[in-house]
N, C-alpha and C positions, 0 to 999 in steps of 0.2 A: 108612313108605315105604322101599322097598329101599335107597335111597341113604343114608338116615339110620339104618338098622337097626343097623349096627355101632356107631354113636355111642350109641344108646339102650341097647344091651346093655352097653356099657362103663360108662355112667353108673349103670346099675341093677345092676351086677355086685355079687356078695356082698362082694368085697374093697373096692370103692369105698363101698358103703353102710356097711360096718363102720367105715371111716375117718371118714365124715361123722357117724355116730352117736357115736363116741367123742370126737370133737372138737366136736360141735355145729355143724359147718360146713354150708355150703350151696353148691350149684353150679347154674348155669342154662345152658340151651342151647335151640336152636330145632330143631324137627323137624316133619315132616309126618306126621300121624296119620290112620288110616283112619276113615271115617265108617260103614263096614260095608257100603256098597253099591258098592264099587269106586272111590270117590272119596277124596281126601285133603284135609285142611285144615292150614294152617300153625299151629303152636302154640308158645307160649313156655312152657317147662317149668322149674320150680324144684324141686330135690330138697333138702329140709331135714332134717338130722340132729337128733334129739331126745335130749338127754342123759338117762340114767336118774336117777330120783329116788324118794323114798319114796312119791310119789303115782302114779308110772307107771314101767313098765320102759323099757329102751332101745327106741327106735322111730325111725321117719322118716316124713316127710310129703311128698307130691308135689302140687304146685300146677300146674294146666294152664290156660292162658288162650289163647283163639283170637286169632291175629294175622293171619288169612287176608286180611281186608279191607285191612289196612295193607300186607301183602306185595303184594297186587294193585296197590295205589296206587303202591308203590315200583317195581314192575316196569314199570308204565305210565310213570312219571316217568323211569325209566332209558331206556326205549325212546324217549321224546320227546327226551331229552338226546342219545342216540346219533344220532337222526335230525337234530337240530339241528347236531351236530358234523359229521356227514357232509355236510349241506347247506352248511355254512360252508367245509369243505374243497373241495367241488365248486365253490363260488362263487369261492374264491381261485384254484383251478386254472384255471377258465374265464377269470378276470380276467387271470392271468399269461399264458396262451396268447393271449388276445385282444390284450393290449398288446404282446406279442412280435411277433405277426403285423402289427399296425398300425404299429409302429415301422419295420418293413421296408417296408410299403406307402407310408408317408408319404415315405420317402426318394425314391421313384421320381418322383412329380410335382414334388417340391421340386428334385431334380436337373435335371428338365426346365426348370423355371422359371429356375433359375440359368443353365443352358446357353443358353436362348433369349434371356435378357437380355444375355448376353455376345455372342451373334450379332448382336442388334439394335444394339449399340454399334458394331460394325464396319461397319454399313450405315446410318449416320446420314444420309448423303446420298441414300439410296434409300428414299423414303417407302413405296413398295409393299412392300419387304422388311421394313421396320420394322413396318408394319401387319400383315403376315402373322405376324411373331413375336409381336406383341401379342395377336393373336387366339388363337394357340396357348398363350400364357401365360395368357390368360383361361380357356381350357378346362382347363388343368392346375390353375389356382387353384381352380376349382369342384370338381374331383375332390379336391384337397387339403382344401378346406373341408368337403366331405361326410365325408371320413375323420376329420377332427378332431371334427366334431359327433358322429360315431359313438362316438369314444373318450370324449367328455364325458358320454355317456348311460350313466353307471355303473350305473344301476338295471337296465338291460337286460343288462349284463354279469353282474351279481351273480345275476340270476335265470336266467341262461343262455338268454335269449330274444333272438331276432333280429327286429327290426321290418322288415317288408317293405312297400314302397310299391307302389301300382298306378296309375301315371301314364303318359301317352303319351310316348314318346321315339323318336328317330331312331337305329335300330341302326347304320346305315351311318356316321352322323356320330359316334356313340360310338366305333366301331372306328377311325375316322380320327383321332379325338382321341388314342386310345391309341397309335396309330402315331406321331403327332407327339410324344408324350411320350417315346417311347423312341428316336426317331431321333437326337437329339443324343448320347445315351449310346452308341449303337451306332457312330456316327461316331467318337467319341473312342476306342473300342476297335478301330476299323477293321473293324467287322462290317457286312456288307451285310444290311439289313433289307428283304426283299421282301414286299409285301402285295398281295393281290388280293381285292376285295370285290364279289361279284356278288349283291347283295341289292336287288332292285327293290321300290319301295313299302315301305320298311323301317320305317315307323312302327308301333311295337308298344306294347302296354300292359303295364307291368311295373315292375321296380325297376332303374333304370339304374345306380345306384351298385353294386348287388351284381353286375350283369353286368360292370361296369368292374373290380371287385375280382377277379373270377375271371380275367379276361384279363390284368390287371396281374400277377397271380401267375404265370400261365403264361409271359408274356413275360419276367418277372423271372428265372424258372428258365432259360428259353432263353438269355437274355443271360448269366446266371451260368455256364452250362456250355458256352457256345460260346467257343472260343478266338479269339485275335487273327487277323484276316483270315478269319474264318469267315463263315457265312451263316445267316440265320434267315428261313424262309418262313412267312408268316402269311396264311391264306386263309379266306374265309367265303363260303358260297353258300346260296341258297334251294333246299331239296330238295323241298318239297311245301307245298301250301296246301289246307286242308280247312275250308270255311266261314270261321269266325273264328280258326281256329288255323293258324299257320304254323310249319313245321319248318325249321330252318337247320342247316347242317353246317359245323363249324369244324375247321380243320386247321392244325397247327403242327409245323414240323420245324426242328431246329437242327443244323447241320453244323459240325464243327471246321475 
């Protein structure tokens, strides 16, 4: 083979053969040899020097053994190992990205729960206000529980697969829950959070958790990059309905 030609010529050079013959030494190497029809096979080659004696003059012997099958097995095993390493690296990267994102998402409903609990304590004499806070805490707790369950499903993380559910949910109620989660934080930062949801008959079939995660991230970025005394506008409207498919338009704007 062209890639081993220089090696073979060196091993079978007159100088090297003379050295092996005079010392009775041997050298071995691997090279691809031609089959004569344009193909090559891997071979293990031994060059053995033969010391001169009264029975024979100085000489050398070349032993050639095919190792093509073993080389193919080794190449296949190497490829499998490389794929396994790559999959492990991808899984670790996906896991790290997933956990980093989730740790951020968990703080949002958790902060809302803490804030609403604080508000409820200030209105212990107002049962309706306390009940409203408890309802919002319940919604935030369900979002938080869903996120934690997602984190605990490590097999999905390692395989880089996202499980989607297909269940009925109220889109308008979901958006309202997200608004309630962020309201206490916005008030703490003196940000005005304006929402307008024009979504009639908003019961859809899909994955409510994933929808919540998308808008939690959007609202989180809006909150993060809106300065004190700023304003966030979050709007949603039904744009069209075709048979069983409904298209909605979502708009978010944050102002310093």
